[in-house]
Each structure stands twice: as structure tokens, then as C-alpha cells.
C-alpha positions as a Python dict, from the first residue, in 0.01 Angstrom:
ca = {
    (1, 'X'): (0, 0, 0),
    (2, 'X'): (139, 323, 176),
    (3, 'X'): (472, 214, 377),
    (4, 'X'): (532, 519, 579),
    (5, 'X'): (312, 808, 742),
    (6, 'X'): (276, 1044, 993),
    (7, 'X'): (9, 1154, 1232),
    (8, 'X'): (-6, 1355, 1574),
    (9, 'X'): (392, 1319, 1640),
    (10, 'X'): (452, 989, 1577),
    (11, 'X'): (624, 830, 1208),
    (12, 'X'): (499, 470, 1123),
    (13, 'X'): (717, 287, 897),
    (14, 'X'): (710, -83, 812),
    (15, 'X'): (984, -225, 937),
    (16, 'X'): (1197, -348, 616),
    (17, 'X'): (1460, -538, 765),
    (18, 'X'): (1202, -787, 920),
    (19, 'X'): (1035, -873, 571),
    (20, 'X'): (950, -1126, 413),
    (21, 'X'): (923, -1305, 750),
    (22, 'X'): (734, -1067, 961),
    (23, 'X'): (544, -747, 875),
    (24, 'X'): (654, -553, 1169),
    (25, 'X'): (566, -151, 1186),
    (26, 'X'): (759, 80, 1385),
    (27, 'X'): (618, 430, 1568),
    (28, 'X'): (899, 643, 1571),
    (29, 'X'): (842, 995, 1790),
    (30, 'X'): (1183, 1124, 1816),
    (31, 'X'): (1521, 1186, 1604),
    (32, 'X'): (1723, 979, 1723),
    (33, 'X'): (1516, 663, 1700),
    (34, 'X'): (1463, 768, 1340),
    (35, 'X'): (1835, 813, 1239),
    (36, 'X'): (1880, 461, 1388),
    (37, 'X'): (1594, 323, 1183),
    (38, 'X'): (1744, 496, 844),
    (39, 'X'): (2098, 377, 960),
    (40, 'X'): (2013, 27, 988),
    (41, 'X'): (1772, 33, 646),
    (42, 'X'): (1437, -19, 866),
    (43, 'X'): (1375, 269, 589),
    (44, 'X'): (1577, 253, 315),
    (45, 'X'): (1538, 343, -62),
    (46, 'X'): (1601, 730, -171),
    (47, 'X'): (1247, 899, -223),
    (48, 'X'): (1120, 713, 90),
    (49, 'X'): (1453, 797, 281),
    (50, 'X'): (1389, 1167, 159),
    (51, 'X'): (1015, 1158, 292),
    (52, 'X'): (1120, 1012, 598),
    (53, 'X'): (1370, 1270, 685),
    (54, 'X'): (1132, 1565, 589),
    (55, 'X'): (899, 1418, 873),
    (56, 'X'): (1244, 1413, 1061),
    (57, 'X'): (1217, 1754, 1090),
    (58, 'X'): (894, 1781, 1193),
    (59, 'X'): (987, 1594, 1475),
    (60, 'X'): (1329, 1820, 1534),
    (61, 'X'): (1109, 2136, 1553),
    (62, 'X'): (838, 1987, 1783),
    (63, 'X'): (1094, 1899, 2019),
    (64, 'X'): (1323, 2182, 1982),
    (65, 'X'): (1195, 2545, 1879),
    (66, 'X'): (1388, 2650, 1554),
    (67, 'X'): (1442, 2960, 1669),
    (68, 'X'): (1434, 2992, 2028),
    (69, 'X'): (1661, 2619, 2087),
    (70, 'X'): (1853, 2674, 1782),
    (71, 'X'): (2179, 2496, 1884),
    (72, 'X'): (1956, 2142, 1972),
    (73, 'X'): (1748, 2198, 1641),
    (74, 'X'): (2052, 2258, 1451),
    (75, 'X'): (2217, 1882, 1597),
    (76, 'X'): (1914, 1738, 1523),
    (77, 'X'): (1883, 1839, 1170),
    (78, 'X'): (2255, 1766, 1072),
    (79, 'X'): (2190, 1400, 1272),
    (80, 'X'): (1927, 1351, 991),
    (81, 'X'): (2091, 1517, 694),
    (82, 'X'): (2394, 1257, 732),
    (83, 'X'): (2239, 945, 854),
    (84, 'X'): (2286, 803, 525),
    (85, 'X'): (2558, 1027, 244),
    (86, 'X'): (2487, 866, -109),
    (87, 'X'): (2122, 905, -178),
    (88, 'X'): (2066, 1260, -239),
    (89, 'X'): (1674, 1288, -161),
    (90, 'X'): (1779, 1278, 227),
    (91, 'X'): (1995, 1632, 197),
    (92, 'X'): (1737, 1748, -50),
    (93, 'X'): (1426, 1701, 155),
    (94, 'X'): (1595, 1839, 456),
    (95, 'X'): (1718, 2123, 327),
    (96, 'X'): (1350, 2196, 196),
    (97, 'X'): (1192, 2149, 512),
    (98, 'X'): (1454, 2370, 776),
    (99, 'X'): (1371, 2714, 661),
    (100, 'X'): (986, 2643, 654),
    (101, 'X'): (1031, 2525, 1026),
    (102, 'X'): (1259, 2832, 1131),
    (103, 'X'): (964, 3083, 964),
    (104, 'X'): (636, 2862, 1064),
    (105, 'X'): (724, 2606, 1318),
    (106, 'X'): (627, 2244, 1317),
    (107, 'X'): (278, 2278, 1183),
    (108, 'X'): (417, 2481, 859),
    (109, 'X'): (717, 2218, 846),
    (110, 'X'): (473, 1906, 839),
    (111, 'X'): (266, 2079, 561),
    (112, 'X'): (579, 2076, 333),
    (113, 'X'): (690, 1727, 442),
    (114, 'X'): (333, 1651, 324),
    (115, 'X'): (378, 1789, 4),
    (116, 'X'): (705, 1612, -52),
    (117, 'X'): (551, 1271, 14),
    (118, 'X'): (246, 1353, -223),
    (119, 'X'): (512, 1470, -463),
    (120, 'X'): (669, 1116, -422),
    (121, 'X'): (346, 954, -500),
    (122, 'X'): (283, 1156, -806),
    (123, 'X'): (618, 1095, -927),
    (124, 'X'): (590, 735, -918),
    (125, 'X'): (251, 687, -1116),
    (126, 'X'): (417, 921, -1383),
    (127, 'X'): (727, 679, -1394),
    (128, 'X'): (534, 423, -1430),
    (129, 'X'): (358, 536, -1727),
    (130, 'X'): (664, 719, -1885),
    (131, 'X'): (900, 382, -1857),
    (132, 'X'): (673, 137, -1969),
    (133, 'X'): (577, 346, -2277),
    (134, 'X'): (929, 377, -2338),
    (135, 'X'): (1000, -47, -2263),
    (136, 'X'): (739, -93, -2531),
    (137, 'X'): (870, 150, -2734),
    (138, 'X'): (1211, 15, -2726),
    (139, 'X'): (1140, -348, -2720),
    (140, 'X'): (891, -359, -2948),
    (141, 'X'): (742, -666, -2722),
    (142, 'X'): (408, -678, -2561),
    (143, 'X'): (558, -975, -2368),
    (144, 'X'): (843, -824, -2153),
    (145, 'X'): (1108, -987, -1957),
    (146, 'X'): (1237, -716, -1733),
    (147, 'X'): (1571, -764, -1513),
    (148, 'X'): (1587, -561, -1188),
    (149, 'X'): (1809, -491, -905),
    (150, 'X'): (1780, -384, -547),
    (151, 'X'): (1443, -288, -437),
    (152, 'X'): (1269, 21, -591),
    (153, 'X'): (897, -51, -517),
    (154, 'X'): (656, 116, -264),
    (155, 'X'): (880, 11, 23),
    (156, 'X'): (1142, 241, -154),
    (157, 'X'): (907, 536, -252),
    (158, 'X'): (649, 522, 30),
    (159, 'X'): (421, 370, -246),
    (160, 'X'): (432, 202, -607),
    (161, 'X'): (781, 292, -684),
    (162, 'X'): (1052, 391, -941),
    (163, 'X'): (1206, 109, -1129),
    (164, 'X'): (937, -136, -992),
    (165, 'X'): (656, 104, -1087),
    (166, 'X'): (722, 56, -1443),
    (167, 'X'): (720, -308, -1411),
    (168, 'X'): (382, -310, -1205),
    (169, 'X'): (268, -87, -1475),
    (170, 'X'): (377, -329, -1743),
    (171, 'X'): (199, -604, -1548),
    (172, 'X'): (-141, -418, -1543),
    (173, 'X'): (-125, -322, -1919),
    (174, 'X'): (-98, -748, -1957),
    (175, 'X'): (244, -684, -2111),
    (176, 'X'): (491, -802, -1863),
    (177, 'X'): (633, -1160, -1915),
    (178, 'X'): (822, -1185, -1614),
    (179, 'X'): (986, -1031, -1383),
    (180, 'X'): (1379, -1122, -1310),
    (181, 'X'): (1482, -952, -995),
    (182, 'X'): (1835, -1025, -841),
    (183, 'X'): (1861, -1105, -513),
    (184, 'X'): (2149, -807, -425),
    (185, 'X'): (2411, -855, -216),
    (186, 'X'): (2458, -792, 92),
    (187, 'X'): (2120, -779, 233),
    (188, 'X'): (1937, -956, -46),
    (189, 'X'): (1692, -629, -81),
    (190, 'X'): (1589, -807, -367),
    (191, 'X'): (1539, -1150, -252),
    (192, 'X'): (1357, -1022, 52),
    (193, 'X'): (1215, -693, -45),
    (194, 'X'): (1119, -700, -410),
    (195, 'X'): (998, -1011, -459),
    (196, 'X'): (760, -980, -156),
    (197, 'X'): (597, -658, -337),
    (198, 'X'): (574, -866, -679),
    (199, 'X'): (412, -1094, -490),
    (200, 'X'): (157, -842, -349),
    (201, 'X'): (74, -741, -692),
    (202, 'X'): (38, -1097, -854),
    (203, 'X'): (326, -1022, -1072),
    (204, 'X'): (495, -1342, -1278),
    (205, 'X'): (880, -1376, -1123),
    (206, 'X'): (1173, -1552, -1129),
    (207, 'X'): (1476, -1459, -841),
    (208, 'X'): (1838, -1511, -949),
    (209, 'X'): (2148, -1433, -788),
    (210, 'X'): (2333, -1121, -858),
    (211, 'X'): (2641, -1335, -1030),
    (212, 'X'): (2386, -1471, -1217),
    (213, 'X'): (2252, -1165, -1404),
    (214, 'X'): (2512, -1076, -1665),
    (215, 'X'): (2550, -1420, -1785),
    (216, 'X'): (2178, -1444, -1826),
    (217, 'X'): (2147, -1148, -2002),
    (218, 'X'): (2439, -1290, -2249),
    (219, 'X'): (2229, -1569, -2331),
    (220, 'X'): (1910, -1338, -2422),
    (221, 'X'): (1750, -1388, -2077),
    (222, 'X'): (1569, -1041, -2021),
    (223, 'X'): (1448, -796, -2288),
    (224, 'X'): (1556, -462, -2040),
    (225, 'X'): (1701, -404, -1769),
    (226, 'X'): (1497, -142, -1529),
    (227, 'X'): (1718, 9, -1220),
    (228, 'X'): (1652, 290, -934),
    (229, 'X'): (1908, 555, -895),
    (230, 'X'): (2030, 686, -518),
    (231, 'X'): (2200, 975, -674),
    (232, 'X'): (2238, 1107, -1051),
    (233, 'X'): (2536, 1344, -1131),
    (234, 'X'): (2474, 1654, -1363),
    (235, 'X'): (2657, 1454, -1661),
    (236, 'X'): (2390, 1112, -1618),
    (237, 'X'): (2626, 925, -1453),
    (238, 'X'): (2415, 731, -1165),
    (239, 'X'): (2505, 572, -858),
    (240, 'X'): (2267, 267, -781),
    (241, 'X'): (2284, -36, -538),
    (242, 'X'): (2596, -267, -604),
    (243, 'X'): (2562, -485, -903),
    (244, 'X'): (2423, -218, -1132),
    (245, 'X'): (2734, -140, -1290),
    (246, 'X'): (2784, -511, -1381),
    (247, 'X'): (2437, -531, -1565),
    (248, 'X'): (2517, -211, -1774),
    (249, 'X'): (2840, -393, -1889),
    (250, 'X'): (2610, -689, -1960),
    (251, 'X'): (2325, -487, -2106),
    (252, 'X'): (2555, -303, -2323),
    (253, 'X'): (2727, -656, -2439),
    (254, 'X'): (2403, -814, -2536),
    (255, 'X'): (2233, -496, -2700),
    (256, 'X'): (1971, -493, -2395),
    (257, 'X'): (1848, -133, -2306),
    (258, 'X'): (1951, 8, -1992),
    (259, 'X'): (1687, 212, -1816),
    (260, 'X'): (1752, 405, -1492),
    (261, 'X'): (1440, 494, -1344),
    (262, 'X'): (1426, 817, -1085),
    (263, 'X'): (1233, 1109, -954),
    (264, 'X'): (1352, 1466, -1076),
    (265, 'X'): (1449, 1488, -684),
    (266, 'X'): (1725, 1233, -706),
    (267, 'X'): (1914, 1432, -1014),
    (268, 'X'): (2173, 1665, -823),
    (269, 'X'): (2309, 1931, -1089),
    (270, 'X'): (2563, 2051, -812),
    (271, 'X'): (2754, 1696, -829),
    (272, 'X'): (2904, 1717, -1184),
    (273, 'X'): (3035, 1331, -1230),
    (274, 'X'): (2990, 1004, -1065),
    (275, 'X'): (3359, 1062, -955),
    (276, 'X'): (3208, 1342, -717),
    (277, 'X'): (2932, 1074, -551),
    (278, 'X'): (3038, 989, -208),
    (279, 'X'): (3011, 604, -227),
    (280, 'X'): (2932, 451, 153),
    (281, 'X'): (3113, 130, 273),
    (282, 'X'): (2909, -41, 526),
    (283, 'X'): (3179, -226, 681),
    (284, 'X'): (3223, -627, 724),
    (285, 'X'): (2927, -693, 907),
    (286, 'X'): (2669, -746, 627),
    (287, 'X'): (2935, -965, 407),
    (288, 'X'): (3049, -1180, 648),
    (289, 'X'): (2695, -1257, 801),
    (290, 'X'): (2335, -1210, 723),
    (291, 'X'): (2103, -1128, 1012),
    (292, 'X'): (2343, -1205, 1314),
    (293, 'X'): (2455, -1532, 1157),
    (294, 'X'): (2826, -1545, 1070),
    (295, 'X'): (2884, -1698, 734),
    (296, 'X'): (3264, -1629, 740),
    (297, 'X'): (3556, -1707, 998),
    (298, 'X'): (3547, -1455, 1279),
    (299, 'X'): (3806, -1126, 1196),
    (300, 'X'): (3723, -1150, 835),
    (301, 'X'): (3739, -779, 707),
    (302, 'X'): (3564, -681, 377),
    (303, 'X'): (3474, -422, 136),
    (304, 'X'): (3116, -335, 108),
    (305, 'X'): (3063, -41, -95),
    (306, 'X'): (2672, -12, -91),
    (307, 'X'): (2649, 144, -435),
    (308, 'X'): (2818, 162, -766),
    (309, 'X'): (2867, 425, -1055),
    (310, 'X'): (2729, 347, -1392),
    (311, 'X'): (2831, 585, -1667),
    (312, 'X'): (2614, 808, -1856),
    (313, 'X'): (2730, 623, -2152),
    (314, 'X'): (2608, 295, -2080),
    (315, 'X'): (2259, 407, -1994),
    (316, 'X'): (1985, 432, -2258),
    (317, 'X'): (1765, 621, -2090),
    (318, 'X'): (1729, 800, -1774),
    (319, 'X'): (1307, 813, -1690),
    (320, 'X'): (1205, 1065, -1426),
    (321, 'X'): (847, 1170, -1311),
    (322, 'X'): (837, 1482, -1586),
    (323, 'X'): (1084, 1314, -1899),
    (324, 'X'): (1274, 1083, -2068),
    (325, 'X'): (1640, 1176, -2170),
    (326, 'X'): (1792, 936, -2403),
    (327, 'X'): (2174, 983, -2253),
    (328, 'X'): (2275, 734, -2468),
    (329, 'X'): (2162, 926, -2784),
    (330, 'X'): (2364, 1211, -2630),
    (331, 'X'): (2074, 1369, -2455),
    (332, 'X'): (2191, 1565, -2151),
    (333, 'X'): (1969, 1652, -1804),
}
């Protein structure tokens, strides 16, 4: 189902922080509220953040004329663009819509934002098909067990997804034995969101804790690992939810294909390698407790990187909406 839309000056989105217990929808009509929603992860997932950011420029243009109230418009643009630093889609979408807004105002910005949304939806279907074909080829199986981390479904992309779109396509083809989602620390996005989406599609799954993933791969529990991406560097190094690197190590040890599934818009040819990707640290609160309930003593500090970087040399292939790049075999972006 659509999880993010725009109409009449209002962005409507499902609040991912409330799932799966409650299905709460937010109606956002100003930039400050949008930036807050992005920062607290009410909307998350690189493509979804990009679409939200595109619609955010429409809100900015409605509130402040891009040409007559330039300072306030520019401040709103900066606030949206810098709401989260690691995923490239947010900056990409903002940078694409802003010049359109300057030239044609809010109406032109909306047309461009809607185009971005339509492109992301089409990309999700394409990634699902290409990825499912590749999984079938690599595993030579009609009963695939697919391990995945974080949330890469429609919640992360507006509809359908990236890595989870591959799993959904396998399920629709009748070739999915089971999905094995990791709970995904620290916010349990796999446990809360991916399981909810798998349940919605009627796919078989079993949830595991993050630290069990590598061990289970070593014991032959999965045939393929599928992850999304928040930024793919020019050399193929991939930033994704923390824990992805551990799965890549384990997949390499077990001889299991490790596939990155992300739209072309996630590839950043201006970032040479993973060393150049800024990794967001979200502070101790999310580690020392969950949803406001402490799990560690007061004052506990923490190292809390939201993402890690998997080197291209450990990735079997990158699947986009347009192509398959077998980086593990030496192909380049």
C-alpha cells in the first residue's frame, strides 16, 4: 500500500515509529514538522526520505517564494537537505526539485516531486523482477531461504521496496521457502517493520536477533542475503544499516551470495569510496533504551553508528532498477 503521499499542501505518511502496534498517519503541512519527522524516523528508508524531501521543497515553495523570499526558502531547503546525512537520495531529490521550484514555483516543484515518486515506484517493481531472476540463477533453487536486515519494503520506498521487493517477487512466483529478517538494532526496524510487511503480503518468515545472523549463515540456514543501501560509492562500497557488514563477512565465509538492491538514485558517483561516506551516529538514547523505556543505567554513553560500509569486494552483485552489476566478479558501476 502507499505509505507516503501528497495532496493540497499536505504530506501524508504512516508513522513508522508507531508500527506494528498502531497504524498512525501523519499530516504534515510545514517544513519544520517534516524535518522533525525525518530526524525521528517517522519516515525512513533512503528512497522514501528522498520522496519526502522532494515534497518538502513544495511545502517550502508554498511558504516562501523561491525568488522573492530567497533567504527563508534557502534556509528551509538546507534544513530538509541536512535532516539526515548518510542516505544520498535526500540530497539528490532536494537538489533536483529546487531549481525547478526557482523557475516555476510550487506547482512546477510538485510536478517534479510526483515524477520522483513515480520513478521510485517503477524502480521498486523493476528491482523485484531483476533481483528475483538473479537469486534464482545464483541459488539454482525453486525454494529460496532469503536473509535480510533492516526494513527495505514499501515503508522505505513508498511502495513495494528494494531488497524486500525481491523477496515479495519470489513469494509471488511461489519460489520463496521463507524470509529470515534480522531484528535490526537499535530501533528493531526489522522486527517491527519488515515482519509487519511480510505479514501483510502473506509470506512465510522467521525473525532472528542480529547476532544470530552470521552463525546461522555458517550453518547453511539461508541461500542468499539481500540488503538495501543508503549510499553506494563509485567503487561499489555500500553503506547500509549497521549489521550489514557482519552479514557480508559471514556470507563470504559460507559461500552464500550477498546482494545489494537499490535504485540508481542511491549510487553516488561523487563519493569515490566507502571511506568518504559520512556515517550518522545517533547518540546513546536508542541504545540505552527502547521507546522511552531504559535498559541501561542512567548516564550510560554509547557508540551508535546507524550504518556500516560493506566493501565492494565482499558484494556478489548490486541490483538496481536498470541493471545488475556483478562487482564480486570485477564489474564496475
